[in-house]
C-alpha positions in Angstrom: -9.2 58.4 194.9 -8.8 61.2 197.4 -7.5 61.9 201.2 -9.9 64.1 202.5 -7.2 66.9 202.7 -9.7 69.7 201.8 -7.6 72.0 199.1 -10.2 75.0 199.7 -13.8 76.1 199.7 -15.6 76.7 196.6 -18.8 79.0 196.9 -22.2 78.0 195.1 -23.0 80.3 192.3 -26.0 78.4 191.4 -27.9 75.3 191.8 -31.0 74.5 189.6 -32.8 71.7 188.0 -32.2 71.3 184.2 -34.0 68.6 181.7 -31.8 65.9 182.1 -29.8 66.6 185.6 -29.5 69.1 188.3 -26.8 71.6 187.6 -24.1 72.5 190.2 -22.0 75.5 189.2 -19.0 76.5 192.0 -16.6 79.2 191.8 -13.6 77.2 192.4 -10.7 79.1 194.3 -7.8 79.7 191.9 -5.4 77.3 193.4 -7.5 74.5 192.4 -9.2 75.8 189.3 -5.8 76.8 187.7 -5.3 73.0 185.9 -8.7 71.9 186.4 -10.5 70.8 183.2 -13.6 69.3 181.6 -13.8 65.8 182.4 -12.0 65.7 185.7 -12.9 64.5 189.0 -13.4 66.7 191.9 -14.5 65.7 195.3 -17.2 68.6 196.3 -18.2 67.9 200.0 -16.9 64.7 199.6 -18.7 63.6 196.5 -16.8 63.0 193.4 -18.3 64.8 190.6 -17.2 65.6 187.1 -16.5 69.0 185.7 -18.6 68.9 182.6 -18.1 73.0 181.9 -15.7 75.7 182.8 -15.2 79.3 182.2 -12.5 80.9 184.3 -12.9 80.1 188.2 -16.3 78.8 187.6 -17.3 75.0 186.8 -20.4 73.2 186.2 -21.2 69.5 187.6 -24.1 67.4 186.7 -26.0 65.6 189.4 -28.7 62.9 189.0 -31.6 62.1 191.5 -29.7 59.5 192.9 -27.0 61.9 194.1 -29.4 63.9 195.5 -30.7 61.1 197.5 -27.7 60.3 199.2 -25.9 63.6 199.9 -26.7 67.3 201.3 -26.7 68.6 198.0 -30.5 68.3 197.7 -30.6 71.3 200.7 -27.7 73.4 198.9 -28.1 77.2 197.9 -26.6 79.9 196.4 -23.6 81.4 198.7 -23.0 78.3 200.5 -19.4 76.8 200.9 -18.4 73.4 199.4 -15.4 71.6 200.5 -13.0 71.0 197.3 -10.1 68.3 196.4 -8.4 67.2 193.4 -7.9 63.6 193.2 -4.5 62.1 194.7 -1.5 62.3 192.8 0.5 59.2 192.5 3.7 60.8 193.6 1.6 62.7 196.5 2.2 62.0 200.2 -1.2 60.6 201.9 -1.8 62.7 204.8 -5.3 61.9 205.2 -6.7 58.4 204.5 -8.0 56.6 201.5 -11.4 58.3 200.5 -13.3 57.0 197.3 -15.6 60.1 197.2 -18.6 58.1 197.1 -20.9 59.1 199.9 -22.4 56.2 202.2 -25.0 58.3 203.5 -26.1 61.8 205.2 -25.7 62.7 208.6 -27.0 65.1 211.0 -25.0 67.6 213.1 -26.4 66.9 216.7 -23.9 69.2 218.6 -21.4 71.5 217.3 -19.7 73.7 220.1 -16.3 75.3 221.3 -14.9 73.2 224.2 -11.9 75.1 225.3 -9.6 76.0 222.3 -11.2 73.0 220.1 -14.7 72.3 218.8 -16.7 69.2 219.2 -18.7 68.0 216.4 -21.2 65.1 216.9 -23.1 63.8 213.9 -26.1 61.0 213.8 -26.5 58.9 211.2 -28.9 55.5 210.1 -28.3 52.9 212.5 -26.9 50.3 210.1 -23.5 52.1 209.4 -22.8 52.2 212.8 -21.0 49.0 212.2 -18.1 50.9 210.3 -17.8 53.8 213.1 -14.9 52.6 215.1 -13.1 54.5 218.0 -9.8 56.3 216.4 -10.8 55.3 213.1 -11.3 57.6 210.1 -14.3 59.2 208.9 -14.8 61.5 205.9 -17.4 64.5 206.8 -18.2 66.7 203.7 -15.1 65.6 202.3 -12.9 66.2 205.5 -10.4 63.4 206.8 -11.2 63.4 210.6 -10.6 60.9 213.5 -13.4 59.4 215.3 -13.0 60.6 218.9 -16.4 59.0 220.3 -18.9 56.1 218.9 -22.5 56.6 220.4 -24.5 54.0 218.7 -25.9 55.6 215.4 -23.6 58.6 216.1 -20.1 59.5 216.2 -17.8 62.7 217.6 -15.0 64.1 216.6 -12.6 67.2 217.5 -11.9 69.9 215.1 -8.8 72.3 215.8 -9.3 76.0 214.7 -7.1 75.3 211.2 -9.7 72.9 210.0 -12.9 75.1 211.0 -11.1 78.4 209.1 -9.9 76.1 206.2 -13.3 74.3 205.4 -16.9 74.8 205.1 -17.4 73.8 208.9 -17.2 77.6 209.6 -20.7 77.9 208.1 -22.1 74.7 210.0 -24.5 74.5 212.9 -26.8 71.8 214.8 -29.3 70.5 212.7 -27.3 70.7 209.3 -26.8 67.7 207.0 -23.6 66.6 205.9 -22.2 64.0 203.8 -20.7 60.9 205.4 -18.0 58.5 204.0 -16.9 55.6 206.1 -13.7 53.9 205.9 -13.2 51.7 202.7 -10.5 49.6 204.5 -13.4 48.8 207.0 -15.8 47.8 204.2 -13.7 45.2 202.7 -12.5 43.5 206.0 -16.6 43.0 206.6 -16.8 41.5 203.0 -13.8 39.4 203.3 -15.2 38.1 207.2 -18.3 37.6 206.0 -17.0 35.4 202.8 -14.8 33.4 205.2 -18.0 32.4 207.6 -19.6 30.7 204.4 
């Protein structure tokens, strides 16, 4: 379980296809890498991955074809920045929202521009996910916990403060880029219960 409060950005050192999986090698920031061990989970752009190898600040992860199909990792390249977050500690404050690390779908950045002192980010997605996009609700974009400011059919918009822009990989993003989306897990449970009650 994660919160969507990004701890730093890791640089992609390598991404390649191997015999049984795709290898993602990240250069992890020291504050995250210091206590990271083989077998640990790490949210990478909001996708929960398992550390399979570690050498200093370099950590390796294996991705299957299904992971590539559902996430933006299909388009990742060396030098890209990846948002990273360790799992929520049991005694930690919950500053973002409950994030499972299971990406629902890809989104496409339609608009990303500065408006006044802040930044406006609009992302479109497959229409059937729109039921979980709620005004003032929570959304995770590339692992970042954000508040939905607008819902426009199969698209949503959020406002980005300068700190978030500087502390995450959003500094590299532009219109047309693909991002990972995870909708609020609480909305999914409510929907499941409501549908069950109708039967």
